[in-house]
C-alpha positions in Angstrom: -0.1 -0.1 0.0 1.3 3.6 -1.1 0.2 6.6 0.7 -1.3 7.8 -2.9 -3.7 4.6 -2.8 -5.1 5.6 0.6 -8.7 7.5 0.1 -11.0 5.7 2.7 -10.3 5.3 6.3 -12.5 3.3 8.8 -12.5 3.3 12.3 -13.6 0.7 14.8 -14.9 1.9 17.8 -16.9 5.1 18.2 -15.6 5.8 21.7 -13.5 9.0 22.9 -10.6 7.9 20.9 -12.4 6.5 18.1 -14.6 9.7 17.3 -11.7 12.2 17.5 -9.3 9.9 15.0 -12.2 9.8 12.8 -12.8 13.6 13.0 -9.1 14.3 12.4 -8.9 12.2 9.3 -12.1 13.7 8.1 -10.7 17.2 8.6 -7.7 16.3 6.5 -9.8 15.3 3.4 -10.2 11.6 4.0 -13.5 9.9 3.6 -14.3 8.2 6.8 -16.7 5.7 8.3 -17.0 5.1 12.0 -18.3 2.1 13.4 -19.4 0.8 16.8 -21.7 -2.0 18.0 -23.5 0.3 20.7 -25.9 2.6 19.0 -25.8 5.0 21.9 -21.9 5.4 21.3 -22.5 6.0 17.9 -25.1 8.8 18.8 -22.9 10.4 20.9 -20.2 10.3 18.8 -22.0 11.9 16.1 -23.5 14.5 18.1 -19.6 15.7 19.2 -18.7 15.9 15.7 -21.6 18.2 14.9 -20.7 20.3 18.0 -17.1 20.4 17.7 -17.2 21.5 14.2 -20.1 24.1 14.9 -17.6 25.3 18.1 -14.7 25.7 15.4 -16.4 27.6 13.0 -17.9 30.1 16.0 -14.5 30.4 17.2 -13.1 31.3 13.6 -10.9 28.5 13.6 -12.3 26.9 10.5 -14.8 28.2 7.8 -18.3 27.3 7.0 -17.0 25.6 3.9 -14.5 23.5 5.8 -17.0 22.3 8.4 -19.5 21.5 5.5 -16.9 19.3 3.5 -15.7 17.9 6.8 -19.0 16.7 7.9 -19.5 15.2 4.6 -16.6 13.1 4.9 -17.6 11.5 8.0 -20.5 8.8 8.6 -21.5 6.3 11.3 -22.7 2.9 11.3 -23.4 -0.2 13.4 -22.5 -2.4 10.4 -18.7 -3.4 10.4 -19.1 -4.7 6.8 -20.4 -1.3 5.6 -17.6 0.5 7.4 -14.6 -1.6 6.4 -15.9 -3.1 2.9 -14.1 -0.3 0.8 -11.4 0.9 3.6 -7.9 1.5 2.6 -6.9 2.0 6.2 -8.5 0.5 9.4 -7.8 1.7 12.6 -9.2 -0.2 15.4 -9.9 2.0 18.8 -11.7 -0.5 21.2 -11.1 -1.8 24.6 -8.0 -3.0 25.6 -8.7 -6.8 25.4 -6.6 -9.1 23.5 -9.3 -11.5 22.7 -11.7 -8.7 21.4 -9.1 -7.4 19.2 -7.9 -10.6 17.8 -11.8 -11.1 17.0 -12.3 -7.9 15.5 -9.1 -8.3 13.1 -10.2 -11.6 12.0 -13.4 -10.3 10.8 -11.6 -7.3 9.3 -9.3 -9.8 7.3 -12.4 -11.2 5.8 -14.1 -7.9 5.0 -11.3 -5.3 4.4 -9.8 -5.2 0.7 -6.6 -7.6 0.6 -4.5 -4.5 0.0 -6.0 -2.9 3.4 -3.6 -2.2 6.1 -5.2 -2.9 9.5 -3.9 -0.7 12.3 -4.5 -0.9 16.1 -4.4 2.2 18.4 -3.9 -0.1 21.4 -1.1 1.8 23.7 0.3 -1.8 25.2 -1.0 -4.5 23.3 1.5 -5.2 20.5 0.3 -6.0 17.0 2.2 -9.2 16.7 -0.3 -10.6 19.1 -3.2 -9.7 17.0 -1.4 -10.0 13.2 -1.7 -13.9 13.7 -5.4 -13.5 13.6 -5.4 -12.5 10.2 -3.5 -13.7 6.5 -1.9 -10.5 6.1 0.5 -9.9 9.4 2.9 -7.8 7.3 -0.2 -5.2 6.8 -1.1 -5.3 10.5 0.8 -2.7 13.1 0.1 -0.5 16.1 -0.7 3.3 15.2 -1.0 4.7 18.5 -2.6 8.3 19.0 -2.7 10.0 22.3 -5.5 11.5 24.1 -7.2 13.8 23.1 -6.5 12.9 19.6 -7.6 16.0 17.8 -5.0 18.0 20.1 -2.1 15.7 20.6 0.2 15.9 17.8 2.2 12.7 18.6 1.6 9.4 16.9 3.7 6.2 17.5 4.3 3.7 14.5 5.5 0.5 15.7 6.9 -1.9 13.3 7.1 -5.2 14.8 9.0 -8.0 12.9 6.2 -9.2 11.2 5.2 -5.4 9.7 6.6 -4.8 6.2 8.8 -1.4 5.3 6.1 -0.4 3.1 3.3 -0.8 5.9 5.5 1.3 8.2 6.5 3.9 5.4 2.7 4.3 4.7 1.5 4.9 8.0 4.3 7.1 8.8 3.2 9.2 5.6 -0.3 8.8 6.5 0.3 10.6 9.9 1.9 13.6 8.2 -1.2 13.8 6.0 -3.5 14.1 8.7 -1.1 16.9 10.4 0.3 14.5 13.1 3.9 14.1 13.9 4.8 10.4 13.6 7.8 8.4 15.3 8.8 5.0 14.1 9.4 2.7 16.8 11.6 -0.1 15.4 11.0 -2.7 18.0 8.0 -4.0 19.9 8.5 -3.0 23.6 5.9 -2.5 26.5 4.5 1.1 26.6 6.3 2.1 23.3 8.2 5.3 23.9 6.4 7.8 25.6 4.2 5.6 27.9 7.3 4.0 29.0 8.6 7.4 30.2 5.1 8.3 31.8 5.0 5.1 33.4 8.0 5.7 35.3 6.7 9.3 36.2 3.1 7.9 37.5 4.7 5.1 39.4 7.0 7.4 41.4 3.9 9.9 41.8 1.7 7.0 43.2 4.3 5.9 45.5 5.0 9.4 47.0 1.3 9.8 47.6 0.8 6.4 49.2 3.9 7.0 51.6 2.4 10.3 52.3 5.2 12.5 51.1 2.6 14.8 49.4 -1.0 15.0 48.2 -1.6 14.2 44.6 -2.5 17.9 44.0 0.8 19.0 45.1 2.6 16.6 43.1 0.7 17.7 40.0 1.5 21.1 41.2 5.4 20.2 41.0 5.2 18.7 37.6 3.2 21.7 36.0 4.9 24.6 37.8 8.5 22.9 38.2 8.7 20.6 35.1 6.6 22.6 32.8 4.1 19.8 32.0 0.9 20.8 30.9 -0.8 18.7 33.8 0.4 16.6 36.3 0.4 12.7 36.4 -2.9 12.6 38.5 -4.8 15.0 36.0 -3.3 12.9 33.0 -4.5 9.7 34.6 -8.1 10.9 34.9 -7.8 11.9 31.2 -6.5 8.7 29.9 -8.6 6.7 32.5 -7.8 4.9 35.8 -9.7 1.9 34.1 -6.9 1.7 31.5 -4.3 1.9 34.0 -5.6 -0.9 36.0 -6.2 -2.9 32.8 -2.5 -2.6 31.6 -0.9 -3.3 35.2 -3.1 -6.0 35.1 -2.3 -7.3 31.5 1.4 -7.1 32.6 1.1 -9.0 35.9 -0.8 -11.9 34.0 2.1 -12.1 31.5 5.1 -11.8 34.0 3.8 -13.0 37.1 5.6 -10.3 39.0 4.0 -8.7 41.8 5.7 -5.3 41.2 3.4 -5.1 38.0 0.4 -4.9 39.8 -1.7 -1.6 40.1 -0.9 0.2 43.0 -3.6 0.1 46.0 -4.5 3.7 44.9 -5.6 2.6 41.4 -7.3 -0.6 42.8 -9.3 1.5 45.2 -10.3 3.9 42.5 -11.1 1.3 40.1 -13.5 -0.8 42.3 -15.2 2.3 43.3 -15.7 3.1 39.6 -14.0 6.4 39.7 -12.3 6.1 36.2 -11.7 9.8 35.8 -13.2 12.3 33.4 -15.4 9.7 31.5 -17.4 9.0 35.0 -17.3 12.4 36.5 -14.9 11.7 39.2 -11.4 10.0 39.5 -8.6 11.7 41.4 -10.5 15.1 40.6 -14.0 15.7 40.4 -15.6 16.7 37.2 -19.2 16.6 38.1 -19.8 20.1 37.3 
């Protein structure tokens, strides 16, 4: 697949990441179909797109014409066959569950054209664990966007041992086409590049909180006003999802059996209370207003 051949994009999963990736691709001129098995999620995603575009026009960030063209570029459906049947690139953005992802990729392998690249937005499940569910492993890779996908410029393109140079280069070029800054990761490592760095920061922040060194508010302030970060590790955790942190830690523990990989007591407490962050209205901070 060459970048010149990419015209149609399918996004599987219309949640926070999925609908934002969809909109970013549509803003860049691609024809996009976003799909999800939950009608309410699709409805919410479509409302977000309409609201976002109207807001950008009102603020003078884009013209009415750009908004209309973008809106015409994106559609929503609950039918995976309709969404992926003519796709050149498919980006999966569903829950971080390996069995679910393998099922979706097996289905996509049957539905999407043989030339299509199948990418996963997973932040920790490497594509080599998914690629074997398809008959096109050289065209299966990680394409990791960061939350919020409409704002964050970085995208990690992960070239595992099964991924062809053509696929990796096409995805690098694709990211540039949608106004992102891609980096090529040449080996499959847990957390890729940025999350490995943030994992160390988060682990230390949680340790200091649980040892009573400082409150989570003050730890966040230290990172913002001392290190110049846009937000501290606890505020960031609320944004990305405490449930995701829990799932990632448990995934690592199930693979390694190392107790050090288990989620911290504070994360477990928030998880069992259903306080996942912004998505639930409360995490480390309250968002109910």
